[in-house]
N, C-alpha and C positions, 0 to 999 in steps of 0.2 A: 533213405532217411530224409535226404534233402528235399526230394520231390513232395512227400506228404506235407512237410512243413510249408513249402511254397503254396501248396493248394489251400492249406488251412489259413495262411496269411491272406491269400487272395479272397477267400470266403469272408473272413473277418472284415477286410477292407470294403468289400461290396456292401455288407450290412451297415457299416459306419457311413458310407456314402448315401445309402437310402435314408438313414436316420437324419443325416445332415440336410437332405433335400426335403424332408417332411416339414409341413407348416409349423411355425412356432407354437400356435395355439394347440395343435394336436400333441406336441411334445409336452406341453405344460399341463395337459389334462391329467390330474391325479386322483379325481374322485372326491376331493375334500368338500367341494361345494354341493355334493349330492345332486338333487334336481334343481337346485337354485343357481345353476350356471348362467342362465339367461343368455344363451348363445343366440347370435343374430338370426332373425327370421329370414329364410332363404327366398321366399316368394316376394317379389317387389310389389305386386298388387295387394297382397295381404298386409305388407308393411305400411303401404299408403292408407289402407282401410283402417288400420289400428291408429295411425297418426291423426286421421280425421275424427275417429271416435274418442280419442283421448288427447285433448289439446291443452288441458290445464288440470291441476290437482287441488282439491279442497278437502282438508282433513279437519274434522270437528270431533275430537276425542280428548281425553285427559292428556296432559302434556307428555308424560313418560311414554305411553303406548302410541300416542299420536306421532311423536318423533320417530319411533320405530317404523310405523306405517309409511311416513313420508320418506325415510331413507330407503326402505325396501322398494317402494314404487319407483322412485327416481332412479335407483340402481337398475331395476329390472327394465324400465323403458329405455334407458341408455344402452343396455346390452342388446335388448330384443329388436328395437326399431331405430336405435341411433339418435334419440332426441334427448335434450335436457328439458324435461317437462317443467313448465313454470308452476310455482305454487301460488295459488290464489287464496285470498281471504274470503271470497264469495264467488258465486257463479257469475262471471262477467261476459260469457260468450258461449257459443255452442261447443260441445266436446268436453264438458267438465266431467271429471271423475270425482265424485263426492264419496267420502268415506267417513261415516259418523255413527254415533249412538242415537238411541231413540230420543234422548233429551237434548240433542243438538238442535239448533234453530232450523237448519234445512230439513233434516229428517223428520222432526216433529211436525213440520208444516205439510208433509206429504200425506199424513193421515194413515200411516201404516202401523200405528200403535198396537192394535189388536193382533195383527199378524206377528209382529216382533215379540209381543208378550207370549204368544203361543210357542214361539221357537226358543225362548229362554235366553239367558245372557251369553251362551256360547253358540247359539244358532244365528243364522244370518240370512239376509235377502240380498241378491244381486239382480238388479233390474234396470232396464233402459226406461227412462221416463223424461219428463220435462220439469225443469226447475225455473220458475219465473219466465216461462215461455221458451226457454232455451234447452236444447237437447243435452241430455246428461246420462251418465251411468252412475247408479247409486249403490254403494255397498253399505248396508245398514244392519245394526244389531241392537239388542237391548243392552249389551255390555261391551266393554273394550275388547275383551278376548274374542268375542264373536265377530266384531268388526275386523280384528286382525286375521282370524281364520278366513273370513270372507275375502279379505285382500289377497291372501295366499291362493285361495281358490281361483280368483280372477286371474292372477299371474300365472297359475298353472294352465288355464285355458289359453292364454296368450302364448305361453311357452310351447304348447302342443299344437299351435297353429289352428285353433278352433275359431270359427266365425262367431262374432259377438253382436251381430246386428239385432238379434231378437232375444236378448238375455232375459231370463225369468227363472232365477234359481232360488230355491228355498231349502236350507239344510238345517238339521238339528242333530246333535250327537246322540247316538243310541245308548252309549255308556257314559255315566257321570264321571267315573274315574278312569283315566287312560294314562297309566303310569309306567315308568321304567324303574326297574328294581336293580340297583347296583349292589354288588357284593364286594365293595371296596373297604379296605382296612385303613386305619389311621397312619400306618407306616408306608402307605403307597402301594402295597401289594394288593392283589385281587384274588379272592378265593375262587378257584376254578376259572381263573382268567387266563386267556391264551393270546392276548393282543396287546401286550405292553402293560405299563403301570397305570395307576389310577389317574383320572382326569383331575381330581381334587388335590391341590397342593397345600395340604394342611399346614406345613411348616412356613409357608409364605402368607397365609391368611391371618387376620383380615386386612393387613396393610397393603398387600399386593394381590390384584385380581388378574388372573391369566386371561388373555383375550379369547382363549378357546371357550371360556364360559359363555360368552356371547354367541359364539358359533354354535355351541350346544343348544342354547336356548332358542336360537333362530331356527335350527333344524327341527327341534321338537314342535315349536309353534306351527311350522309349515305343514305338519301332518296331524295337528290337533292333539299332541301329547300335552297333558295338563298337570303332570305330577312326576316327581323323581325322588326315590328313596336313595339317599346319598351313601349310606354305609351298609356294611355287611349285616346280614340277618344274625350272624354270630357276633353280636356287637361288643365293642370295647366300652365298658362303663364310662370312660372318659368322654365319649361322644356327648354325654349329657352334662359335662362339667361347664362351669361358667365360661372358661376360656374357649372351649370348643363350640359352645353355643354362639359366641360372638363370631367365630369363623363361619359357622353354618349360616348365621344371619346375613353375613356379607355375600355369600352365594345366593341366598334367597332374595336379596335386594337386586341382584343382577337378573335373576330368572323371573321375578314377579311381573314386570311389565310385559313379558311375553306370555303371560297366562299360565306359567309353570309354578306350581306350589312345591315346596320342599318338605320332605318327611325324613324322620330318623327312626331306625330300628332301635328299640330300647332294651338294654340288658336288665333283667329282673333283679340282679344283685346291686343295682345302682343305689337303692335306699341305704344299703349297708356300706358299700365302698365309698360312696360320695356323701351320703347324708348322715353317716355315723349311727344308724339305727341298729338295734340288736338283731333284727330279723327283717327279711323282706316278705314274709308270709302275710298276705292280706287278712288272714283270719286270726292272726296273733295280735292281741292288743299291745304287746311289747313292741311290735313293729309300727305302732302308730297307725294301724289300719292302712298300711301302704298298699296302694292300688296296683294290681299287676299290669294294667295298661297305663303307662306313664304318658301323660299328655303335657307337652311343653309348648307354651306360647311365647314366642320372642320375635317381635316385629313381624308378625305374619307367619312365622315359622311354625310348622306342625310336625309332630312325630307320631310314629305308630308302634304298637307293642310288637314284640318278637313272637310271631305266630308259632314257630317251631317249638320254642320253649313252652308256650302255652299248651300246645298239643301234648308235649312230653309230660308236663305237670299233670294234665288231666288223665293221661294214661296211668301214671304212677298212682294218682289218687284213686282211680277206679279199680286198679289192680290190687 
């Protein structure tokens, strides 16, 4: 009995010694950052090439999204090539990375208006060019979201050790709506959820905003997700109450600068339970012609009707 215990102890000790000898960065890797880890580029020549290509950052966007772009690029370059890239107000030398919209002074002067218009507000161009005679890389879009998507595209190229000497990228989303559909309940549970409780902390909103909301928005924007349905399709009518709309609007305020719109599933009984109507039947005059697709507009917030109930209603009506 003693010998097996000694062997087990020796094996456990060996494993612990191996873990203790592992690099701290390897032990700290938990997957939370997804592809946005920005691990150092291993190739010294490639690091030097990136440093020469990007010597300064110029961002010309609306303040909210522009601040996100600035933070993301400075964070990425610090991790990837070990530099604290200076933020310029204009192109003052070779190696400028310019990120802006079609209406910004630098991008508008490039004459790319027709190209950007064809790509739309979520499409973008990444191109090496010259600005005022100085070498630059320009990420440009008709809209803020497109410029943000283009920024992530460029950072993805850097993260995958892709040469950037001859950049000429044009991208346009194939799908207009690229959404995540949460089946989260107001009590924090998730219908058919197997990975913990809901991200949305309704009991803390709108006064307190969990930092994970920003991590969620950042991850979505990095892969072009532009919408999120926050609640279960089997919706609680309270989702459309004034108090909960304020909570939802607080989430929408966080997600909006990342190009992510917020949607709600609507319970068809809401006109009765919340509005005091006699019926929610849209064909019944007593219900005030309540529309089955409830649209809520609250500080940019949008909601969608509950598709499963609509299908069920149509089947019952046809049957």
